[in-house]
C-alpha positions as CSV (number, residue, x, y, z in Angstrom):
1,M,186.4,104.8,81.8
2,R,189.5,102.7,81.1
3,V,190.3,102.1,77.4
4,T,191.8,98.8,76.7
5,F,194.7,98.2,74.4
6,S,192.5,96.1,72.0
7,Q,190.0,99.0,71.8
8,S,192.7,101.4,70.9
9,F,194.1,99.0,68.3
10,R,190.7,98.6,66.7
11,N,190.1,102.3,66.7
12,A,193.4,103.1,65.2
13,S,193.1,100.4,62.5
14,S,189.6,101.8,61.6
15,D,191.1,105.3,61.3
16,I,193.9,104.1,59.0
17,N,191.5,102.2,56.8
18,L,189.1,105.1,56.5
19,A,192.0,107.5,55.8
20,A,193.4,105.1,53.2
21,E,190.1,104.8,51.5
22,R,189.6,108.5,51.2
23,L,193.2,109.0,50.0
24,A,192.6,106.3,47.3
25,V,189.5,108.0,46.1
26,A,191.2,111.4,45.9
27,Q,194.2,109.9,44.1
28,A,191.9,108.2,41.6
29,Q,190.1,111.5,40.9
30,V,193.4,113.3,40.3
31,S,194.9,110.6,38.1
32,S,191.7,110.0,36.0
33,G,190.3,113.5,36.1
34,R,186.9,112.0,36.8
35,R,184.7,112.6,39.8
36,I,182.6,109.4,39.2
37,S,184.3,106.1,38.6
38,K,181.5,103.9,39.9
39,A,177.8,104.3,40.6
40,S,178.3,104.5,44.4
41,D,180.4,107.6,44.0
42,D,177.2,109.6,43.1
43,P,174.1,107.5,42.2
44,A,172.2,110.4,40.8
45,G,175.1,111.7,38.8
46,A,175.9,108.2,37.6
47,N,172.3,107.8,36.3
48,S,172.6,111.1,34.5
49,A,175.9,110.1,33.0
50,I,174.5,106.9,31.7
51,A,171.7,108.8,30.0
52,G,174.2,111.3,28.6
53,H,176.4,108.6,27.1
54,A,173.3,106.9,25.5
55,T,172.4,110.2,23.9
56,I,175.9,110.7,22.5
57,G,175.7,107.2,21.1
58,A,172.5,108.0,19.3
59,L,173.8,111.3,18.0
60,D,176.9,109.6,16.7
61,A,174.8,107.0,15.0
62,Y,172.7,109.7,13.3
63,T,175.9,111.5,12.2
64,K,177.2,108.3,10.7
65,T,174.0,107.8,8.8
66,A,174.1,111.4,7.6
67,D,177.7,110.9,6.3
68,S,176.7,107.6,4.6
69,T,173.7,109.3,3.0
70,T,175.8,112.2,1.8
71,S,178.2,109.7,0.1
72,R,175.3,108.0,-1.6
73,L,173.8,111.3,-2.8
74,S,177.2,112.3,-4.1
75,I,177.1,109.3,-6.5
76,A,173.5,110.1,-7.5
77,D,174.4,113.7,-8.1
78,S,177.3,112.7,-10.3
79,M,175.1,110.3,-12.3
80,L,172.4,112.9,-12.8
81,S,175.1,115.4,-14.1
82,D,176.2,112.7,-16.5
83,I,172.6,112.0,-17.5
84,I,171.9,115.7,-18.2
85,N,175.1,115.9,-20.3
86,K,174.2,112.9,-22.3
87,I,170.7,114.1,-23.0
88,T,172.2,117.3,-24.2
89,A,174.6,115.3,-26.5
90,A,171.5,113.4,-27.8
91,Q,169.7,116.7,-28.5
92,T,172.8,118.0,-30.4
93,A,173.0,114.7,-32.4
94,A,169.3,114.7,-33.3
95,I,169.5,118.3,-34.5
96,S,172.5,117.5,-36.7
97,A,170.4,114.7,-38.4
98,R,167.5,117.1,-39.2
99,G,167.3,119.0,-42.5
100,S,167.0,118.4,-46.2
101,V,170.7,119.0,-46.9
102,T,172.0,116.5,-44.4
103,T,173.9,113.7,-46.0
104,Q,173.4,110.0,-45.2
105,S,176.8,109.8,-43.6
106,Q,175.9,112.6,-41.3
107,R,172.6,110.9,-40.4
108,D,174.4,107.7,-39.7
109,A,176.9,109.4,-37.5
110,A,174.0,111.1,-35.6
111,A,172.3,107.7,-35.2
112,A,175.5,106.1,-33.8
113,T,175.8,108.9,-31.3
114,L,172.2,108.5,-30.2
115,Q,172.7,104.8,-29.7
116,A,175.8,105.4,-27.7
117,V,174.0,107.8,-25.5
118,S,171.3,105.2,-24.9
119,D,173.8,102.6,-24.0
120,S,175.6,105.0,-21.6
121,L,172.4,106.2,-19.9
122,L,171.7,102.6,-19.0
123,G,174.9,102.5,-17.0
124,D,174.1,105.7,-15.2
125,L,170.6,104.7,-14.2
126,N,171.9,101.3,-12.9
127,A,174.4,103.1,-10.6
128,Q,174.9,101.5,-7.2
129,S,176.3,102.5,-3.8
130,H,177.6,99.6,-1.7
131,G,175.6,97.1,-3.8
132,S,172.4,99.1,-3.5
133,Y,170.8,100.6,-6.6
134,L,170.2,104.4,-6.5
135,F,167.4,104.6,-9.0
136,S,165.1,101.6,-8.3
137,G,163.0,103.2,-5.6
138,S,162.8,100.9,-2.6
139,K,163.8,97.8,-4.6
140,A,167.5,98.3,-3.7
141,T,168.7,94.9,-5.0
142,T,166.9,95.1,-8.4
143,S,168.5,96.7,-11.4
144,P,166.1,99.4,-12.6
145,Y,166.8,98.6,-16.3
146,T,168.3,95.6,-18.2
147,S,169.2,95.3,-21.8
148,T,168.7,92.3,-24.0
149,A,170.0,92.3,-27.6
150,G,170.2,96.1,-27.5
151,T,166.6,96.5,-26.3
152,V,166.2,98.1,-22.9
153,S,163.6,96.7,-20.6
154,A,160.7,98.6,-18.9
155,Y,161.4,100.0,-15.5
156,Q,162.1,97.2,-13.0
157,G,162.1,99.3,-9.8
158,N,159.1,100.9,-8.0
159,T,158.0,104.5,-7.4
160,T,158.8,104.4,-3.6
161,G,161.8,106.5,-2.6
162,V,163.7,105.5,0.5
163,S,164.5,108.0,3.3
164,V,166.6,107.6,6.3
165,D,165.9,108.7,9.9
166,L,168.2,111.4,11.2
167,G,166.5,111.9,14.6
168,Q,163.9,114.3,15.9
169,G,161.7,113.9,12.8
170,R,164.5,114.7,10.4
171,T,164.9,112.5,7.3
172,A,166.9,112.5,4.0
173,Q,166.0,110.7,0.8
174,M,168.6,108.2,-0.3
175,S,167.0,106.3,-3.2
176,F,164.9,107.5,-6.1
177,D,162.3,106.5,-8.6
178,G,164.2,106.1,-11.8
179,S,161.0,106.2,-14.0
180,A,160.3,109.7,-12.7
181,I,163.5,110.7,-14.5
182,T,163.3,108.6,-17.6
183,Q,159.6,108.8,-18.3
184,G,157.6,110.9,-15.9
185,T,154.1,111.5,-17.4
186,D,155.2,110.7,-20.9
187,T,153.8,107.7,-22.7
188,V,157.3,106.2,-23.3
189,D,160.6,106.4,-21.5
190,V,163.8,108.0,-22.7
191,F,165.2,104.7,-24.0
192,S,162.2,104.3,-26.4
193,V,162.6,107.9,-27.4
194,L,166.3,107.4,-28.3
195,A,165.5,104.1,-30.1
196,S,162.9,106.0,-32.3
197,L,165.4,108.8,-32.8
198,V,168.1,106.4,-34.0
199,T,165.6,105.2,-36.7
200,A,164.4,108.7,-37.6
201,A,168.0,109.9,-37.9
202,K,169.0,107.1,-40.3
203,T,165.9,107.7,-42.5
204,G,165.9,111.5,-42.3
205,N,162.4,111.6,-40.8
206,N,162.3,115.2,-39.7
207,T,158.8,115.0,-38.1
208,A,159.9,112.1,-35.9
209,I,163.1,113.9,-35.0
210,G,161.1,116.9,-33.9
211,L,158.9,114.8,-31.7
212,G,162.0,113.1,-30.3
213,L,163.6,116.4,-29.5
214,D,160.5,117.5,-27.6
215,A,160.6,114.3,-25.6
216,L,164.4,114.8,-24.9
217,D,163.6,118.3,-23.7
218,R,161.1,116.9,-21.1
219,A,163.7,114.3,-20.1
220,F,166.3,117.0,-19.6
221,N,163.8,119.0,-17.3
222,R,163.1,115.8,-15.3
223,A,166.7,115.1,-14.8
224,T,167.4,118.7,-13.8
225,L,164.6,118.6,-11.3
226,A,165.9,115.4,-9.8
227,Q,169.4,116.9,-9.4
228,T,167.9,120.0,-7.8
229,Q,166.1,117.7,-5.3
230,V,169.5,116.0,-4.5
231,G,171.0,119.5,-4.0
232,T,168.3,120.3,-1.5
233,S,169.0,117.0,0.3
234,F,172.7,118.0,0.5
235,A,171.8,121.3,2.1
236,A,169.5,119.6,4.6
237,L,172.2,117.1,5.5
238,D,174.7,119.9,6.1
239,D,172.1,121.5,8.5
240,V,171.5,118.2,10.2
241,R,175.2,117.5,10.7
242,A,175.7,121.0,12.2
243,T,172.7,120.5,14.5
244,L,173.9,117.1,15.6
245,S,177.4,118.5,16.3
246,T,175.9,121.2,18.4
247,E,173.7,118.8,20.3
248,R,176.6,116.5,20.9
249,L,178.7,119.3,22.3
250,D,176.0,120.4,24.7
251,V,175.6,116.8,26.0
252,S,179.3,116.4,26.3
253,N,179.6,119.6,28.3
254,Q,176.8,118.3,30.6
255,L,178.6,115.0,31.0
256,S,181.8,116.9,31.8
257,T,180.0,118.8,34.6
258,T,178.6,115.6,36.0
259,E,181.6,113.3,35.6
260,D,184.8,115.3,35.6
261,A,186.6,116.3,38.7
262,N,187.6,119.8,39.7
263,I,191.4,119.1,39.5
264,A,192.4,121.9,41.8
265,S,189.8,120.9,44.4
266,A,190.8,117.2,43.9
267,I,194.5,117.9,44.5
268,T,193.6,119.9,47.7
269,T,191.4,117.0,48.9
270,M,194.2,114.5,48.1
271,T,196.7,116.5,50.1
272,Q,194.3,116.6,53.0
273,A,193.6,112.9,52.7
274,D,197.3,112.1,52.6
275,T,197.9,114.2,55.7
276,A,195.1,112.5,57.5
277,Y,196.4,109.1,56.4
278,R,199.9,109.9,57.7
279,A,198.5,111.1,61.0
280,A,196.5,107.9,61.4
281,L,199.7,105.8,60.8
282,A,201.5,107.9,63.3
283,A,198.8,107.4,65.9
284,F,198.8,103.7,65.3
285,A,202.6,103.6,65.8
286,R,202.3,105.3,69.1
287,I,200.0,102.6,70.4
288,G,202.9,100.2,70.2
289,N,204.9,102.4,72.5
290,V,202.4,102.3,75.3
291,S,203.8,100.3,78.3
292,L,201.9,98.0,80.7
293,M,202.5,100.7,83.4
294,D,200.4,103.2,81.3
295,Y,197.4,100.8,81.5
296,L,197.9,100.4,85.3
297,K,197.7,104.1,85.9
């Protein structure tokens, strides 16, 4: 069967194009380090890679939420430490005002300290993180307490704490019921207790001071319990971050197996493709050297 010049030309051109395409793919794998650059390279692998990247995106979002929640809890922890210290200061002041030998100036000084503690506690309980109140329950934009002419309002928040989703059923609390700290099961809150103590200290009412000290002791216990709960949340968040980091590493390793090229193998393939490409070019060049007499043979 006689092979025409045009057939030889088409065959040689096809060989060059195929060799060039294979060489380009091999060069791309070596330069990028990736086995899959488009879905057609490996449809099944590409689908697996898409799912893997989506999983990493979700894990990164959960990690960001955990970091944000930790920052918020750090503020709450600091405020609770301050609340505990101020309740302790109030207890000390109330004790100093009690007794039959206490002078009026001592009682007045104790009353001034108690009032200062009340004013300062108001600021702690109205603490915010990025414009969101920490101790208003789920009413994040509502100040838990307000003060008018020195009188502190009733609790303005609600009793619903807010938790954030950290994936796979894991959650962490990020806002708290302020009334559980200031009042709990007592009939009045700590601000009312301090207001009564201010009056009792000034007048030397030892019975009222004793009742106030008992109420402050319960407030101290409530604040300590709240801080313990925050500490528990810190520990849980540390565990969550460690778990998320491990999960992300596992998925990243799977992605690497799916997407990344074996560089040594890719270089060998590229060398072979380059050799084939050069051979195809040489074969094409030889076609141009065929004379008319060769086709007449």
